[in-house]
LOMAR-674384 format. One record per residue: x, y, z of N, C-alpha, C, O, CB in turn. Coordinates in steps of 0.1 Angstrom, whole numbers, plus 2048, in hexadecimal, padded with zeros to 3 digits. Glycine has a CB too. Layout:
N
XYZXYZXYZXYZXYZ/...
//
This chain:
231
C0720A288BFF21428EC0622128EC12221291BFB21029D/BFF22C28AC06239289C0B23D297C0523A2A1BFD244283/C16245297C1B2492A4C112522ABC102512B8C292512A2/C0A25A2A4C002632AABF225F2A5BEF25F299C032722A6/BEA25A2AFBDD2562ABBD52612A4BD626D2A7BD52512B7/BCD25D29ABC5267293BB926C29BBB22642A1BC1261285/BB727929ABAA27F2A0BA4287295BA9291290BAE2872AD/B99282290B92288284B86290289B7D28C290B8E27D27B/B8529D284B792A5286B732A7278B792AE26FB7D2B328C/B682A1276B612A0269B552AA269B4E2AA273B5C292265/B532B125FB482BB25EB402BA251B462BA246B4E2C9260/B332B8252B2B2BA246B2B2C9243B2E2D124CB1C2B5249/B282CD237B292DB233B1B2E1233B182EB23AB2F2DC226/B122DC22AB062E3227AFC2E2233AF92D7238AFF2DE21A/AF72ED237AED2EE242AF42E9250AED2E6259AE12E5240/B012E8250B082E525CB122F125EB0F2FA266B102D825B/B1E2F1258B262FC259B20309252B23314255B342F9253/B18306248B11311241B02310245AFD306248B1230F231/AFC31C247AEE31D249AE731E23CADF327239AEB329252/AEA314234AE4313226AEB30821FAF3301224AE732121E/AE7306212AEC2FA20AAF32FF1FEAED3051F5AE02F1206/B002FD1FEB083021F3B042FC1E5B053031DBB172FF1F5/B002EF1E5AFB2E81D9AF02F01D3AEF2F41C7AF82DA1DC/AE52F21DCAD92F91D7ADC3071D3AD730B1C9ACF2F91E3/AE530E1DBAE831C1D8AF031D1CBAEE3271C4AEF3221E3/AF83141C8B003141BBAF73141AFAF831C1A6B0A3091BA/AED30B1AFAE330A1A4ADB3171A4AD931C199ADA2FE1A6/AD731C1AFACF3281AFAD73341AAAD233D1A3ACA32B1BD/AE43341ADAED33F1A9AEE33E199AED349193AFB33D1AF/AF0332194AF1331185AE333517EAE333B174AF4323181/AD8332185ACB336180ACA346180AC634C176AC0330188/ACE34C18BACD35A18CAD7361183AD436D17FAD035E19B/AE235B17FAEB361175AE635F167AEC36415EAF935B177/ADB357165AD6355158ADE34A151ADC347145AD7361150/AE6342158AEE337152AE532B150AE6324146AFA33415B/ADC32915AAD231E159AC4324157AC132F15DAD3315165/ABC31E150AAF32214DAA632115AAA5316160AA831A142/AA132C15FA9932C16CA8E32216BA8B31A175A9433A16F/A86322161A7A31A160A7D30B160A76303166A7231D153/A8830815AA8C2F9159A932F5166A902EA16BA952F714D/A9C2FD16CAA52F8176AA02FB184AA32F418DAB22FE174/A98306186A9530A194A8D2FF19BA8F2FC1A7A8E317194/A822FA194A7A2F019AA812E319DA7F2DD1A7A6D2EE191/A8A2DF194A922D3196A9C2D51A1A9E2CB1A9A992CF189/AA22E11A3AAB2E31AEAA32E11BBAA92DB1C4AB12F11AC/A982E71BCA902E61C8A8B2D81CAA8B2D31D6A832EF1C8/A882D11C0A832C31C1A8F2BA1C7A8C2B21D0A802BD1B3/A9B2BC1C2AA62B31C7AA92B71D5AAC2AE1DDAB22B51BE/AA82C41D8AAB2C81E6AA12C31F0AA42BE1FBAAB2D81E7/A942C21ECA8A2BD1F4A8C2AE1F6A8A2A8201A7C2BF1EE/A902A71EBA932981ECA9F2961F6A9E28D1FEA962931DF/AA929E1F5AB429D1FEAB029E20DAB3296215ABF2A81FB/AA82A8210AA32AB21DA9B29F222A9A29C22EA9C2B821E/A93299219A8B28E21DA9228021DA8C276222A7F28D213/A9F280219AA6274219AA326A20EAA525E20FAA426D226/A9E270203A9A2671F8AA126B1EBA9D2671E0A8B2691F5/AAC2721ECAB32771E0ABA26B1D9AC12631DFABE2811E4/AB826B1CBAC02621C3ACD26A1BFACC2731B7AB825E1B6/AD82661C5AE426F1C3AE926F1B5AEE27A1B1AEF2691CC/AE82641AEAED2651A0AE426D197AE927418EAED25619A/AD726D199ACE276191AD1284195AD128D18CABF272195/AD32871A2AD62951A6AE32991A0AE42A519BAD62961B5/AEE2911A0AFB29519BAFA29818CB012A0187B0528A19D/AF2290185AF0294176AEB2A2175AEF2A916CAE628A170/AE12A617DADC2B317DAE72BD182AE82C817BAD02B4186/AEE2BA18CAF72C4192B042C618AB092D1189AFB2BF1A0/B092BB184B162BC17EB162BF16FB1F2C4169B1D2AF17F/B0A2BD168B092C015AB0D2CF157B142D114DAFC2BD155/B082D815FB0B2E615CB1A2E915CB1F2F2155B052F0165/B222E1164B302E4164B372E0157B422E6154B372DB170/B312D7150B372D3143B342DC137B3A2DB12DB322C5140/B2C2E6139B282EF12FB2F2FC12EB2D304125B192F2130/B382FE137B3F30B138B4E30813BB512FF142B39314143/B57310136B6630F139B68311148B6131814FB6E319131/B7330A14CB7630B15BB7931915FB7531D16AB8230215E/B7F321157B8232F15AB7533715EB7533F167B8A33614F/B6B335156B5E33B158B57336165B5233E16DB5533914C/B58329167B52323173B5932817FB5332B189B53314172/B6632A17FB6E32F18AB6A33D18DB69341199B7D32D188/B68345183B64353185B5635418BB5435C194B6435B177/B4D34C186B4034C18DB4134719BB3A34D1A4B36342185/B4A33D19EB4A3381ABB503431B5B4C3441C0B5332C1AC/B5934B1B1B5E3561B9B5335F1BEB523631C9B6A35D1B2/B4B3631B4B3F36B1B7B353641C0B303691CAB383701AB/B333571BDB2A34F1C5B2E34E1D3B2634F1DDB293411BF/B3B34B1D5B4134A1E3B3E3571EBB3A3571F6B503471E3/B413621E5B4036F1ECB313731EEB2D3781F9B4637A1E4/B293701E4B1B3751E5B1136C1EBB073701F1B163791D7/B1335F1EAB0A3551EFB0E34D1FBB06349203B0634B1E3/B1B34A1FCB20341206B25348212B2134421EB2B338200/B2D352211B3235921DB2735E226B2935E232B3C364219/B1C363220B12368229B0A35D231B0336023BB0736F221/B0C35022DB05346234B0E33C23CB0A332240AFD33D22A/B1B34023EB23339247B1D33A255B1B345259B3233E247/B1A32F25BB13330268B1C338272B28336272B1032226E/B1534027BB1D349283B2734228DB3234828FB1435128C/B24336291B2E32F29AB37325293B3D31D29AB263282A5/B37325286B3F31B27FB4E31C282B54312285B3D31D270/B53328282B6132A285B65326293B70320296B66338282/B5C32829CB5E3242AAB5F3152ABB6730F2B2B533292B4/B5630E2A4B562FF2A4B632FA29EB692F12A3B4A2FA29D/B67300292B732FB28CB7F2FD295B882F5295B7530227F/B7F30829CB8A30B2A5B8B3012B1B962FF2B5B8931A2AB/B802FC2B5B802F22BFB882E52BBB8D2DE2C4B722EE2C3/B892E32AEB902D72A9B9D2DB2A2BA12D4299B872D029F/BA32E62A6BAF2EA29FBBA2E02A0BC32E0297BB42F82A5/BBB2D82AABC52CE2ACBC22C12A5BCA2B72A7BC82CC2BA/BB72C029EBB32B3298BB42B4289BB52BF283BA52AF29C/BB32A8282BB22A8274BA32AC270B9A2A5273BB529A26E/BA22B826AB952BE267B922BB258B9A2BE24FB942CD26A/B862B5256B822B1249B732B5246B6B2B124FB842A2246/B702BC23CB632BE237B5F2B122FB662AE226B612CB22F/B542AB232B4F29F22BB412A3226B382A422DB4F292234/B402A4218B342AA213B302A3205B3929F1FEB352B9210/B232A1203B1F29B1F7B202A51EBB202A11E0B102971F8/B202B21EEB212BC1E4B2F2BB1DDB392B81E3B1F2CB1EA/B2F2BE1D0B3B2BC1C8B472C51CCB442D01D1B382BD1B9/B532C01C9B5F2C81CEB612D51C7B672DE1CCB6B2BF1CC/B5B2D61BAB5C2E31B4B552EE1BCB5B2F91BEB562E31A6/B4A2EB1C1B422F51C9B482F61D7B493011DCB342F01CB/B4D2EB1DDB502EB1EBB5F2EE1EEB622F31F9B4D2DF1F1/B682EB1E5B772ED1E9B7A2FB1ECB812FE1F6B7F2E81DD/B753051E5B783131E9B713171F6B7731F1FDB7331D1DE/B663111F9B60313206B6830E211B6A31421CB5130D207/B6D301210B762FB21AB8230421CB87306227B7A2ED216/B88309211B94311212B9131E21AB98322223B9A315205/B85324217B8233021EB8032D22DB84336235B75336218/B7A322231B7831F23FB8531A246B85319252B6D314240/B8F31823EB9C313244B9C305248BA4301250B9E31B250/B932FD241B932EE244B9C2E8239B9A2E922DB852E8243/BA72E123EBB12DD234BAE2D122BBB42CF221BBE2DA23B/BA42C9230BA12BD228B922BD224B892C222BBA42B0231/B8F2B7218B822B7213B7F2A920DB872A4204B802C2208/B752A3211B6F29720AB6229B204B5929E20BB6E28A214/B6129B1F7B552A01F0B532971E4B5C28F1E0B572AF1EC/B472981DEB442911D2B4D2981C7B4E2A41C6B352921CE/B5428F1BFB5D2951B5B582951A7B5328B1A2B6A28C1B5/B572A11A1B532A1193B5F29D18AB6A2A018CB4F2AF18F/B5B295180B65290176B6B29C16EB642A516AB5F28516D/B7829B16CB7F2A5163B8729F159B8D29415BB872AF16C/B882A514DB912A1142B972AD13DB912B7139B89299137/BA52AE13EBAC2B913ABA82C6142BA92D113CBAA2BC12C/BA52C414FBA12D0157B932D5155B8F2DE15CBAB2DB154/B8C2CF14CB7E2D314AB742C814FB782BC14FB7B2D613B/B692CC154B5F2C2159B572BB14EB542C1144B552C9163/B552AE151B4D2A6147B3E2A6149B362A2141B52298146/B3A2AA156B2C2A9159B2829C160B1D29A163B232AB14D/B33294163B30287169B38286177B4228D178B3527B160/B3427E180B3B27D18DB4727318BB4726B182B32277198/B51275193B5D26C193B5D2651A0B5E26B1ABB6A274190/B5D2581A0B5E2501ACB512501B4B462541AEB692551B5/B5124C1C0B4524A1C8B412581CEB4925F1D4B482401D4/B3425C1CCB302681D3B312671E2B2F25C1E8B2126B1CF/B342721E8B352731F7B272761FDB25280202B3F27E1FB/B1F26C1FBB1126D1FFB0C261207B0F255203B0726F1F3/B06263212B0125821BB0D24E21EB17253224AF6250214/B0B24121BB1623821EB2323B216B2E23721AB1222921A/B2124320BB2D247204B3625020CB42250209B2924E1F8/B31257216B3A25F21EB43256227B4F259228B32268228/B3E24B22BB46242233B5123B22AB5C23A22EB3D236239/B4D23721EB56231215B6123B211B6D237210B4F22C208/B5D24720EB6725120AB70255215B7C257213B6025E204/B6C255221B7425722DB7E24C22EB8A24E231B6C25923A/B7A23F22DB8323422DB8D235222B99232224B7B22722C/B8923A216B9323C20BB9D24620FBA924520CB8B23F1FE/B98251215BA125C219BAC257223BB725A222B9926821F/BA724F22CBB1249236BBB24022FBC7241232BA9242241/BB6237226BBE22E220BC9235217BD4230217BB6224217/BC5240211BCF247209BDB24D212BE525020CBC8253202/BD824D21FBE3252228BE9247230BF024A23ABDD25D231/BE623B22CBEC22F233BE522C240BEB225249BFA232236/BD8230242BD122D24EBC522524CBC0223240BCD23A255/BBF220256BB221A256BAA220262BAF22826ABB220A258/B9D21D263B9522226EB9A21E27BB98225285B8621D26C/BA121327CBA720E289BB221828EBB521829ABAE200287/BB7220285BC122A289BBB23728FBC223F294BCA22E27E/BAE23828EBA7244293BA42432A1B9B23A2A5B9A24728A/BAA24B2AABA824A2B8B9C2512BDB9524D2C6BB424F2BF/B9825C2B5B8D2632B9B8726B2ADB8F26F2A4B9026E2C5/B7A26C2ACB742722A0B672792A4B602742ACB72268295/B6528429DB5828B29EB5228D290B5A28E286B5B2992A5/B4528D28FB3F291283B3329A286B2A29728EB3A28527B/B322A6280B282B0282B1F2B0275B252B326AB2E2BE285/B122AE277B0A2AE26BAFB2B226FAF72B127AB0A2A1264/AF42B7265AE62BB267ADC2B1262AD12B2264AE32C8260/AE12A725AAD829F251AD7291254AE028A258ADD2A1243/ACA28C253AC827D254AD027524AAD326A24CAB927B252/AD427C23EADC275234AE9271239AF0268233ADD27D228/AEE277244AFB27524AAFB26B255B0626925CB0128224E/AF0264258AF025A262AFB24F261B0124B26BAE2253263/AFE24A255B09240254B1624525AB1D23D261B0B23C246/B1A251257B2725625CB2525A26BB2F258273B2C262254/B1A26026FB1826327DB19257286B1E258291B0A26A27F/B1424C281B14240289B22239289B25230290B0A236284/B2B23E280B3923827FB4223F289B4B23828FB3E23A271/B4024C28CB4A253293B482512A3B3E24C2A7B4A262290/B532552AAB522542B9B4925F2BFB4225C2C9B602562BF/B4826A2B9B402752BEB3727B2B3B3B2852ADB4A2802C4/B2B2762B1B2227B2A7B1B2882AEB172872B9B182712A3/B1A2922A6B1429F2ABB0A2A42A0B0E2A5294B1E2AA2AE/AFD2A52A4AF32AB29BAF42BA29CAF42C02A7AE52A629F/AF42C1291AF62D0290AEA2D5289AE82D327DB032D4289/AE22DD290AD62E3289ACF2D8281ACC2DA275AD92F0281/ACB2CD287AC72C1280AB92C227AAB12C927FAC82B5288/AB72BA26FAAA2B826AAA22B0274AA82AA27DAAA2B125C/A952B0273A8D2A927EA9029A280A9129528BA7E2AA27A/A93293275A97285276AA428327EAA427B287A9827E268/AAE28B27AABB28A281AB928E28FABF288298AC629127A/AB2299292AB029E29FAAA2932A8AAF2912B4AA72AA2A0/AA028C2A4A992822ABAA32762AEAA42702B9A8D27C2A4/AAB2722A3AB42682A5ABF26B2AFAC32632B7ABB264297/AC42782AEACF27C2B7ACA27C2C6AD12772CEAD328A2B3/ABE2812C8AB92812D6AB72732DBAB92702E7AAC2892D6/AB226A2D2AB025C2D6ABD2552DAABE24C2E3AA92542CB/AC82592D3AD52532D5ADD25A2DFAE82552E3ADC2522C8/AD92662E4AE026D2EDAEC2752E7AF52792EEAE62652F8/AEB2782DAAF52802D3AF428E2D7AE82932D8AF527D2C4/AFF2962D7AFD2A52D9AF62AB2CDAF72A62C2B0B2AB2DB/AEE2B52D0AE82BD2C5AEB2CB2C7AE92D12D1AD82BB2C6/AF22D12BDAF72DF2BDAF12E82B3AEB2E32A9B062DF2BC/AF12F52B5AEF2FF2AAAFB3072A8B0230C2B2AE23072AE/AFE30A29BB09313298B03320293B0B32928EB1230D28D/AF6322294AF032E28EAEE33A297AE6343294AE332A288/AF533A2A2AF43452ABB0334A2ADB0C3422ACAEE3422B9/B043572AFB1235C2B0B193572BDB123542C7B1136C2B1/B263552BBB2E3502C6B313412C5B3333C2B9B273522D3/B3133A2D0B3432B2CFB283232CBB1D3282CCB393272DD/B2A3162C7B1F30D2C4B1630C2D1B1B30B2DCB243002C0/B0930C2CEAFF30C2D9AF82FF2DAAF32FA2D0AF53182D7/AF82F82E5AF02EC2E7AE12EF2E4ADC2F92E8AF22E52F5/ADA2E52DEACC2E72DCAC42DD2E5AB82DC2E4AC82E42CD/
//
């Protein structure tokens, strides 16, 4: 047993810490830059986003759509686009009370746990000052992306499995976790919400909102200035 029990503060990213979806916005950014054909990609991007919100997303089909563009451009170009994407698309949609919520957990192990791939999300996690990231990993060969996922996607039950893997890599199991929080907006995150000691719904979709209220879970909004606001 570790000398200091683990206290984990877990955060979904899209539509939770962000008042928007970085996955969706990345594809839209590439469309607006002329990198992806608008006619071909915009409708599919919206289609997958609607499936995600409805809880019917085929994650492997979506990852094929999401990761293929990474394989068509050198990493240096992708990184340059991402710097502009972060400044122009992501920073404006960081929820107003995000930093206040993160500060509440300054003494805990803070981890963003997101289905969105780590190329898109790692710079966002760094900007927010969250030291750990569990995300879907895009496969790389020689520093360039292949367009395929690597390992298990961090989606639905995959978030629980990837968290267990993260703990195991540090010599821990869930039994070593003395206290845990998970903040999410999405019905897709019910498996991890039901795992932690303190599940919290944040600006939730209707299905998660109803589930949270039935279970007596706290329901918060981060979309007002100042501290997180109970809903």
